N, C-alpha and C positions, 0 to 999 in steps of 0.2 A: 533871417538875415540880420546882421549887425546894423544898427542905426544909431549913431552916437549924437548927442545934443551938441550945441555950440559952446557950452561951458560945463565944467565939472559940477555935478549935483552934490549937495550937502547930504550927509547921512542924517535922517530924521532922529531927533534926540530920543524918541520913544524906542528906537531900534536898539539902543544901548541897554535897555532894561531886560531882565531875565524873562523869558517866555515860559510860563509854567503849563500852558495849555497844549502847545505843540512843539515840544523841545526836540531838537536833533540829539545825536549821540556822538560823543568823542571816544575813539578807540586808540589805544596805544598798540602800534603794529610793528613787530620785529621782523627783520629779514636779514639774510646773509649777503655779504658782498666782500670786496677785497680792498686792502690798503690802496689809497688813491695813487700815490707816486709810482708804485711798482705794480699797478693794476694789471698790466699786460702779462706779467710773469705769474700772476695769481699765487704768489708765494705766502701771503699773509691774509688769512681770513678774518673778517670782522662781522660782528652782528650789530646792526644799526637799527634805529627806531624812527618811525614816522608817526605823526599824529594825524588821524583820519576823522573827518567829520562825515557822519551819515545823516541824511535829512530825516525829519519826522516821518514815521510810517515807512521807513526804508524796508524794501522787500526784495528778496532774491528773485521774485517773479517778474520784477521790472528791470529795465535797463537804464543806467545812469551815465550822464556825461561826467567827466572828471577834470577838476581844476587843480593843477599842481602849483603850489605857492611856496616859493623859496625865501628864506630870511636873509637879512643883510649881515653886516659886521657886528661883532660882539653879541651874537645871538645864536639860537639853536632851533630845533624843531618845535619847541613849545612857545616860541615868541608870539605868534599870532593867534593860534587857537587855544593855547594853554595846554593843559593835560586833563584827562578824565576827571580827576579829583580837584582840579583848579582851572576851570574854563576862563578864557580871556574874552575881551569884548567882541572879537570877531564872531565867536559862536552865537552871542546874542543877536548880532546883526544878521547873521544867516538865518537863525530861527525865526526872527520877526519878519524879515523881508520875504522869506519863503512862505510863511503863513499868510502874508498879505498878497501873495502872487507877484511881488516885485522881482524876485529872483526865482528862476526855475530850479526845482529840486535837483541837487547834484551832489556828488561826492567831492569833498575838498581834502587834498593831501598836503600836509606840511612836512617835508623831509629836511635834511640838513646836508651841507657839504662839509661840515666838520668831519675830521678824519680819525686821528688817533686821540684827540683831546677835544673837550667842549670849548677849549680856549683857542682853537685853530682860527676861528673867524675873527679874532681880535689881532691877529698877525697879518698885516695888510699884504705883505709879499707872499706869504704862504697862501692866504685866501685867494689871491689872484690865480695862483697855480691850481688850487683845488677847484675853483669855479670852472677853469678851462678843462680840467680832467673829469668833471662831474658827469658828463654825458655817458661815460663808460658804465658807471654804476646805475645811472638812470635807465639806460636802454636795456642793459643785460640783467639787472637784478631787481630794481625797484618796480619798474613798469610791469613785468610779468608777475611779480609777487603780489602787487596790489590788485591787478586785474584778474588774477586767478582766485583771489580770496573774496573779492567783492563783485557785485553784479554790474557790469559795464556793457558797452556796445561791442566789445571785443568778443567774437564768437569763440576764440581760443587765444592763448598767449604765445602762439608761434610767432615768428617774425612776420609772416603774412597776415596773421590775425590782428596783430597790433597795427600794421600798416593800413589795413582795410578800414580800421576804426578811427583813423587820425582826425576825422572831422569832429569827433566827439571828445577831443582832448585839448586842453589849453595849459600853457606854462606862464607863470607870472612871478615877478619879484621886484623888490624895492632895494635901491642902493646896490650892495654887492649881490643881492638876489637878482637885481636887474642885469648885472654883468653876467650872472649865470644864465639868465633868460636869453641874452644875446648868443651865448655859447650853445645853448640848446637849439636856437635857430640855426647856428652854424653847422651843427652836427646831426640834429635829430628831426629834420623836417618830415621825414617819413612817418614819424609818430605823432606829430602835432600840427594842427592847422592854425591855432591861435596863440599869439604871443603878446604879453602885456608887461613891457619893461617900464620901470618908474625910477627916475632920478639916478641912473647909473649907466654911463656910456661905455662903449667898447672901442669904436673907432669912427672917425669922420670920413673915412675912405669908403664912400658909397659904392665905388666900383668893386672893391674887395667884398663888401657885403652882398652885392649882386652875384659875385662869383661863388659865394657860399651856396646860394640857391641853385645856380646852374650846375655846380659840381655834384650836388645831390640828385640831379635829374628832375628838378621842379621848375615851374614857371611862375610868372607874376600873379596869376589867379589861383595859385595853390595855397596861399597863406594870407593872414591879415595880422597887422601889428597895430595895437593901440598903445600909445605912449603918453605918459603924464609926468608933470613935475610942477614945482612952485617957483615963483619969481624970487623968493628969498632963500631958496635952497642953494647951498654951496655947490651942488652938482648941476645946477640949472644951466650955466653957460656951456659947459662941455656937452651936456646931454642935448641941449637945443641945437648946438652946432652939428651933432650927428644927425638929428632928425631933419634939419634943414638941408644938409648935404644929400640925404636919402631922397627927400622930396624933389630935389633938383635933378636927380638921376632918373629921368623918366623912362629910360629903357627897361627898368625893373620895378621901380617904386612909384605908385600912383596915389597921390594924396586925395583922400575923400573920407567923409564921415560915415560912409556906409560901405558894406561889403560888395554891393553890386557895381559900384563905380570905381573902387580903388582897393588898395591893400595896406594903406598907411594913414594914421591919423594921430593928432597930437593935441592934447588939451592942457592948459596951464592954469594953476590956481594962483590968483593975485595974492602976493604976500605969503604964499605957502612955503613952509620950511622943510628941512630934512628931519622930519619928526614922525613918531608913530601915528599921530593923529592924521597927518597928511597922507601917510602910507595907507591907512585904512580907507580914507576917502578915495584914493586912487583905486584900490581893490574893489571897493563898492561900485564905482563907476564901470569897472570891467564886468563885474558879476551881474549887474542889472540888465546888461545888454546881451549876454551870452545865451545862445540856444533858445531864443524866443521863437514861438511858432509863427508870429506874424512879422 
């Protein structure tokens, strides 16, 4: 059960160092999908890449939870984990925190909503459209490809197999990745139980957000949202307005720092900015709470 603290925890400095004793592995994973704008017509095939983190001693004999992590603007699938030949700090954080038992061993997948160009995420208007469309690719192409290749809780990658394993899947993102997370919440509740948006709002219309849930046939106890931001983040005001509106809409959203008593929680970093460092801190606070046995 999720049980969040009353304030964001700092990443221990030692977690940023390379772990040579129990290192996880980064995999460059290619999969087929379709051009985003014309996705429904399936007229233009694309091959895209995700960077996948496999924990130390990963084995196909075991089942793993999956944490999908989306980048923000001016970014791509390598932003957080890096690439197999050039790991970024998040890999060290995962390696060290998993080795110390702070994070449960899991698979982490960093995809991209970039479409025809690695520059797509730097075009704000286009990025908004692509994040709204991303659920098509996620549900139909990335999810089945990832969970067919790696050992997860999905017994198979049929629609029903992915639905049945939704409790073992989370979606997270910072900035425009947070906007993507809200859209995944809007369209893909059947595949995900946990959502971790950070410093990127969608709408302060809480009734509309509640209707997203109802339209998909789910209820308030079928999901949990942990949100985070910083007081010096330019997105803080709008993001906070959305969370406050949701917390006030008690017909659907119940504010609580644990999964037993609610489905929505929000932690703020005093002085936190719209920066890679604060994004990593937000991710870390998600990761250390997910899928704990106690």
